[in-house]
C-alpha positions in Angstrom: -12.1 93.0 33.1 -14.2 94.2 30.1 -17.6 93.2 31.2 -21.0 94.6 30.2 -23.7 94.2 32.9 -27.2 95.0 31.7 -30.2 95.2 34.0 -33.6 95.4 32.2 -36.3 97.2 34.1 -39.8 98.5 33.3 -39.8 102.3 33.5 -41.8 104.2 30.9 -40.5 107.5 32.3 -37.0 106.6 31.2 -38.0 105.6 27.6 -37.0 109.0 26.2 -33.5 108.6 27.6 -32.9 105.2 26.1 -30.7 106.4 23.2 -28.4 108.3 25.5 -28.1 105.4 28.0 -27.4 102.9 25.2 -24.6 105.2 24.0 -23.3 105.2 27.5 -23.4 101.4 27.5 -20.9 101.4 24.6 -18.7 104.0 26.2 -18.7 102.4 29.6 -17.9 99.1 28.1 -14.7 100.5 26.7 -14.0 102.1 30.1 -14.5 98.8 32.0 -17.5 100.2 33.9 -20.9 98.8 34.5 -23.9 100.3 32.6 -27.4 100.1 34.0 -30.1 100.4 31.3 -33.7 101.1 32.0 -36.2 99.9 29.4 -39.4 98.0 29.2 -39.1 96.2 25.9 -37.0 93.2 27.0 -33.5 92.0 26.7 -33.4 91.4 22.9 -34.2 95.0 22.1 -31.6 96.3 24.5 -29.0 94.0 23.0 -30.0 95.1 19.5 -29.7 98.7 20.4 -26.4 98.2 22.2 -25.1 96.4 19.1 -26.2 99.5 17.1 -23.5 101.4 18.9 -20.9 98.9 17.8 -21.9 99.1 14.1 -24.1 101.0 11.8 -27.4 99.4 12.5 -31.0 99.7 11.0 -34.2 98.5 12.6 -36.8 99.4 9.9 -37.0 99.0 6.2 -37.5 102.8 5.7 -33.9 103.6 6.6 -32.4 100.4 5.2 -31.1 101.9 2.0 -29.6 104.9 3.8 -27.9 102.7 6.3 -26.5 100.5 3.5 -24.8 103.6 1.9 -23.4 104.6 5.3 -22.1 101.0 5.9 -20.3 101.0 2.6 -17.9 103.6 3.9 -16.7 101.2 6.5 -15.0 98.9 4.0 -11.8 101.0 4.2 -11.3 99.7 7.7 -11.4 96.0 6.8 -8.2 94.1 7.3 -6.6 92.4 4.3 -5.4 89.5 6.5 -6.0 88.4 10.0 -2.4 89.3 10.9 -3.2 93.0 10.6 -5.7 92.8 13.5 -4.9 92.9 17.2 -5.5 89.8 19.2 -8.4 89.9 21.7 -8.9 88.1 25.0 -11.9 86.1 26.1 -12.7 88.6 28.8 -12.8 91.4 26.2 -16.1 90.0 24.9 -17.5 88.9 28.3 -21.1 90.0 28.7 -23.7 89.6 31.5 -27.4 90.5 31.0 -30.2 90.3 33.6 -33.8 89.7 32.7 -36.0 90.4 35.8 -39.1 88.4 35.0 -39.7 88.0 38.8 -39.7 91.7 39.6 -41.1 93.3 36.4 -44.6 91.9 35.6 -45.0 94.0 32.5 -41.8 92.5 31.1 -42.9 89.0 32.1 -46.0 89.3 30.0 -43.9 89.6 26.8 -42.3 86.2 27.6 -45.4 84.2 28.5 -47.4 81.8 26.2 -51.0 80.7 26.4 -50.1 78.1 29.0 -48.5 80.8 31.3 -45.1 79.3 30.6 -42.0 81.0 29.2 -41.9 81.1 25.4 -38.8 79.2 24.4 -38.7 81.1 21.2 -38.1 84.4 23.0 -35.2 82.8 24.9 -33.7 81.7 21.6 -34.1 85.3 20.2 -32.3 86.7 23.3 -29.5 84.2 22.9 -29.1 85.0 19.2 -28.9 88.7 19.9 -26.5 88.2 22.8 -24.3 86.1 20.6 -24.2 88.8 18.0 -23.3 91.5 20.6 -20.5 89.2 21.9 -19.0 89.0 18.4 -19.3 92.8 17.9 -17.5 93.3 21.2 -14.7 91.0 20.1 -14.3 92.8 16.7 -14.6 96.3 18.2 -12.3 98.8 16.4 -10.9 101.4 18.8 -10.1 103.8 15.9 -13.6 104.2 14.7 -15.3 103.2 18.0 -17.5 100.5 16.4 -17.1 97.3 14.5 -16.8 97.6 10.7 -18.2 94.1 10.2 -21.6 92.6 9.6 -22.1 89.6 12.0 -24.3 86.8 10.7 -25.5 83.8 12.6 -24.1 80.7 10.8 -25.5 78.0 13.0 -26.6 77.0 16.5 -24.1 74.3 17.3 -25.8 73.1 20.5 -28.3 74.1 23.2 -28.2 71.8 26.2 -31.0 72.1 28.7 -29.8 71.6 32.3 -33.4 71.7 33.6 -36.7 71.3 31.9 -38.6 74.1 33.7 -38.1 77.8 33.1 -40.0 79.6 35.8 -42.1 82.5 34.5 -41.8 84.5 37.7 -38.1 84.2 38.5 -35.2 86.5 37.3 -32.9 85.2 34.5 -29.2 85.8 34.0 -27.4 85.4 30.7 -23.6 85.3 30.5 -21.3 84.6 27.6 -18.0 85.3 25.7 -16.0 84.3 22.6 -14.5 80.8 23.0 -12.9 80.1 19.6 -12.0 82.1 16.5 -11.2 81.1 13.0 -10.2 83.4 10.2 -13.7 84.7 9.5 -15.8 82.8 12.0 -16.4 83.1 15.8 -17.7 80.6 18.3 -19.6 82.1 21.2 -20.7 80.2 24.3 -23.6 81.4 26.5 -25.0 80.3 29.8 -28.4 80.9 31.2 -29.3 80.6 34.9 -32.4 81.4 36.9 -32.9 82.6 40.4 -35.1 80.2 42.3 -35.5 79.8 46.0 -32.8 82.5 46.6 -30.1 80.9 44.4 -29.2 80.8 40.8 -29.4 77.4 39.1 -28.2 76.3 35.6 -30.9 76.3 32.9 -29.1 75.9 29.6 -25.8 76.2 27.8 -25.7 77.4 24.2 -23.0 77.4 21.6 -23.5 79.7 18.5 -21.2 80.1 15.5 -21.2 83.4 13.8 -19.5 84.5 10.6 -18.1 87.9 9.7 -19.0 89.7 6.5 -18.0 93.0 5.0 -20.1 96.0 5.8 -22.4 95.4 2.8 -22.7 91.7 3.6 -21.3 90.6 0.2 -18.1 88.7 1.1 -16.3 87.2 4.1 -14.2 89.4 6.3 -11.3 88.7 8.7 -11.9 88.8 12.5 -9.5 89.5 15.4 -7.6 86.4 16.5 -8.2 85.1 20.0 -5.5 84.9 22.7 -6.3 82.5 25.5 -4.9 83.3 28.9 -4.1 80.5 31.3 -4.7 76.8 31.1 -8.5 77.1 31.6 -8.9 79.4 28.6 -6.5 77.2 26.5 -8.7 74.2 27.3 -11.8 76.1 26.2 -10.0 77.1 23.0 -9.0 73.5 22.3 -12.6 72.4 22.7 -13.6 75.0 20.1 -11.1 73.4 17.7 -12.7 70.0 18.5 -16.1 71.4 17.9 -15.1 72.7 14.5 -13.7 69.3 13.5 -16.9 67.6 14.6 -19.0 70.0 12.5 -16.9 69.2 9.5 -17.1 65.5 10.1 -20.9 65.6 10.5 -21.3 67.7 7.3 -19.1 65.2 5.4 -21.2 62.2 6.7 -24.5 63.9 6.0 -27.1 61.6 4.6 -27.8 64.2 1.9 -24.3 63.5 0.6 -23.6 59.8 1.3 -25.7 56.7 1.6 -26.5 55.2 5.0 -24.4 52.5 6.5 -25.4 48.8 6.2 -26.5 48.8 9.8 -28.7 51.8 9.3 -30.2 50.2 6.1 -31.1 47.1 8.1 -32.6 49.2 10.9 -34.9 51.0 8.4 -35.9 47.6 6.8 -36.9 46.2 10.2 -38.9 49.3 11.2 -41.5 48.5 8.5 -42.5 45.5 10.5 -43.8 47.7 13.3 -46.8 50.0 13.6 -47.2 53.6 14.6 -49.3 54.6 17.6 -50.5 58.2 17.3 -51.2 58.8 21.0 -49.4 61.9 22.3 -48.8 64.0 25.4 -47.3 67.4 26.2 -43.5 67.5 25.6 -40.7 69.6 27.3 -37.6 70.7 25.4 -34.4 68.9 26.1 -32.0 70.2 23.5 -31.7 72.3 20.3 -28.8 71.5 18.0 -27.3 72.0 14.6 -29.5 74.9 13.4 -28.1 75.4 9.9 -28.6 78.8 8.2 -28.1 78.1 4.5 -29.5 81.4 3.1 -30.5 84.8 4.4 -34.2 85.7 4.5 -34.7 88.9 2.5 -37.2 91.5 3.5 -40.5 90.9 1.7 -40.0 87.2 1.3 -42.7 84.6 2.2 -41.4 82.2 4.9 -42.8 78.7 4.9 -42.2 76.2 7.8 -42.9 72.5 8.0 -42.2 70.2 10.9 -42.3 66.4 11.5 -41.3 63.9 14.1 -38.4 62.0 12.5 -37.2 59.8 15.4 -38.3 58.6 18.8 -36.7 56.6 21.5 -38.1 55.8 24.9 -39.6 59.0 26.3 -37.8 61.2 23.8 -39.0 62.7 20.5 -36.7 64.2 17.8 -38.4 66.9 15.7 -37.1 68.4 12.4 -38.3 71.8 11.2 -37.6 72.8 7.7 -37.8 76.4 6.7 -37.9 77.7 3.1 -38.5 81.0 1.5 -40.8 81.6 -1.5 -39.9 84.2 -4.0 -43.2 85.8 -5.0 -41.9 86.8 -8.4 -40.3 83.6 -9.6 -42.3 81.2 -7.4 -39.1 79.4 -6.5 -38.6 77.7 -3.1 -35.2 77.9 -1.4 -34.3 76.2 1.9 -33.0 78.8 4.4 -32.9 76.9 7.8 -33.1 73.4 9.2 -33.8 73.1 13.0 -33.4 70.0 15.2 -35.3 69.8 18.5 -35.2 67.1 21.2 -38.3 66.8 23.4 -39.1 64.6 26.4 -42.5 63.3 27.5 -43.7 61.6 30.7 -44.4 58.2 29.1 -43.1 55.9 26.4 -43.8 57.2 22.9 -44.5 55.0 19.8 -41.8 54.3 17.3 -41.6 56.1 14.0 -42.0 54.0 10.9 -40.7 55.7 7.7 -43.0 55.3 4.6 -40.4 56.1 1.9 -36.7 56.3 1.2 -36.7 60.0 1.9 -38.4 59.5 5.3 -35.9 56.8 6.0 -33.0 59.3 5.5 -34.8 61.8 7.8 -35.2 59.0 10.4 -31.5 58.2 10.3 -30.6 61.9 10.5 -32.8 62.3 13.5 -31.3 59.3 15.1 -27.8 60.7 14.7 -28.8 64.1 16.2 -30.5 62.3 19.1 -27.5 60.2 19.8 -25.2 63.3 19.8 -27.6 65.0 22.2 -27.6 62.0 24.6 -23.8 61.7 24.5 -23.4 65.4 25.4 -25.7 65.1 28.3 -23.9 62.1 29.8 
């Protein structure tokens, strides 16, 4: 079974040997061995460095132009159709990564916030990096010993929290693999568990959708087809097809494209009869879903984020975060990302009352996302 196992330790004496060990990771992966990496920077940096062995990869703006020139030479290895590429198995992209927050205090500090809790943003960063590495593993080219593609995160389809607490002093394990493949897109599912009281318990399940681009990130590129093995993998692949159809249906029914239904219009009208109580309490994350990446964020751009509570129900709060980039030369704003978060508090929260037609559409959109989250958790 082609499986990467990564153990992240704090060992400054080993820092000088990181590059050699990261190269060994890529080699051992192809030899079906287990690679043990020692590093103090955290799982995301290890994953980024490991991905660098599967593609030509830059980490600073200084070498960005040089790397772009080197990447252009990889275009000759791109397939003209998906039929030219060999089929891959799900286990070819299987990855397991360990994050020892319990045994490495120096590493733990990088994941803590001011409340001495795990920063959920760091977990999202690790999941994103892991998803990219999974896709690079799936598109590995044996001839050139790397992937000729650029892998870009298209959207976060779903992140379901299995428990509300991520312990800051307990080891974390990430696992994942490719579950569905289109012509130029890849669905990767990841699972996070945490060792508590001597046993690993489920923390969250995440589904990311990545798209393949050419080495210069100018156009779409074909990816290896996926060959399920056995009834279990066939069921996973069929679920991936269902997920794709659901995403298309949600996009078609978007309130940005079509008017709300008669029932939804009545709901908005009745909400204006209520009042909004601004009392609040500390929330815990329940789910993150449908993170849409509309445009890349270029180096040197100004990133602007705005958030608002768009829907509440019972003890749950639905939050929408809108991200846009400002071009300092043209002063034009362009939407890059839209995030949807579901939180839970310990008591009933006041209802949201939209003040305009635009807010009414955001309210209905939040209601739809919340309903989808609740159905998936049933």
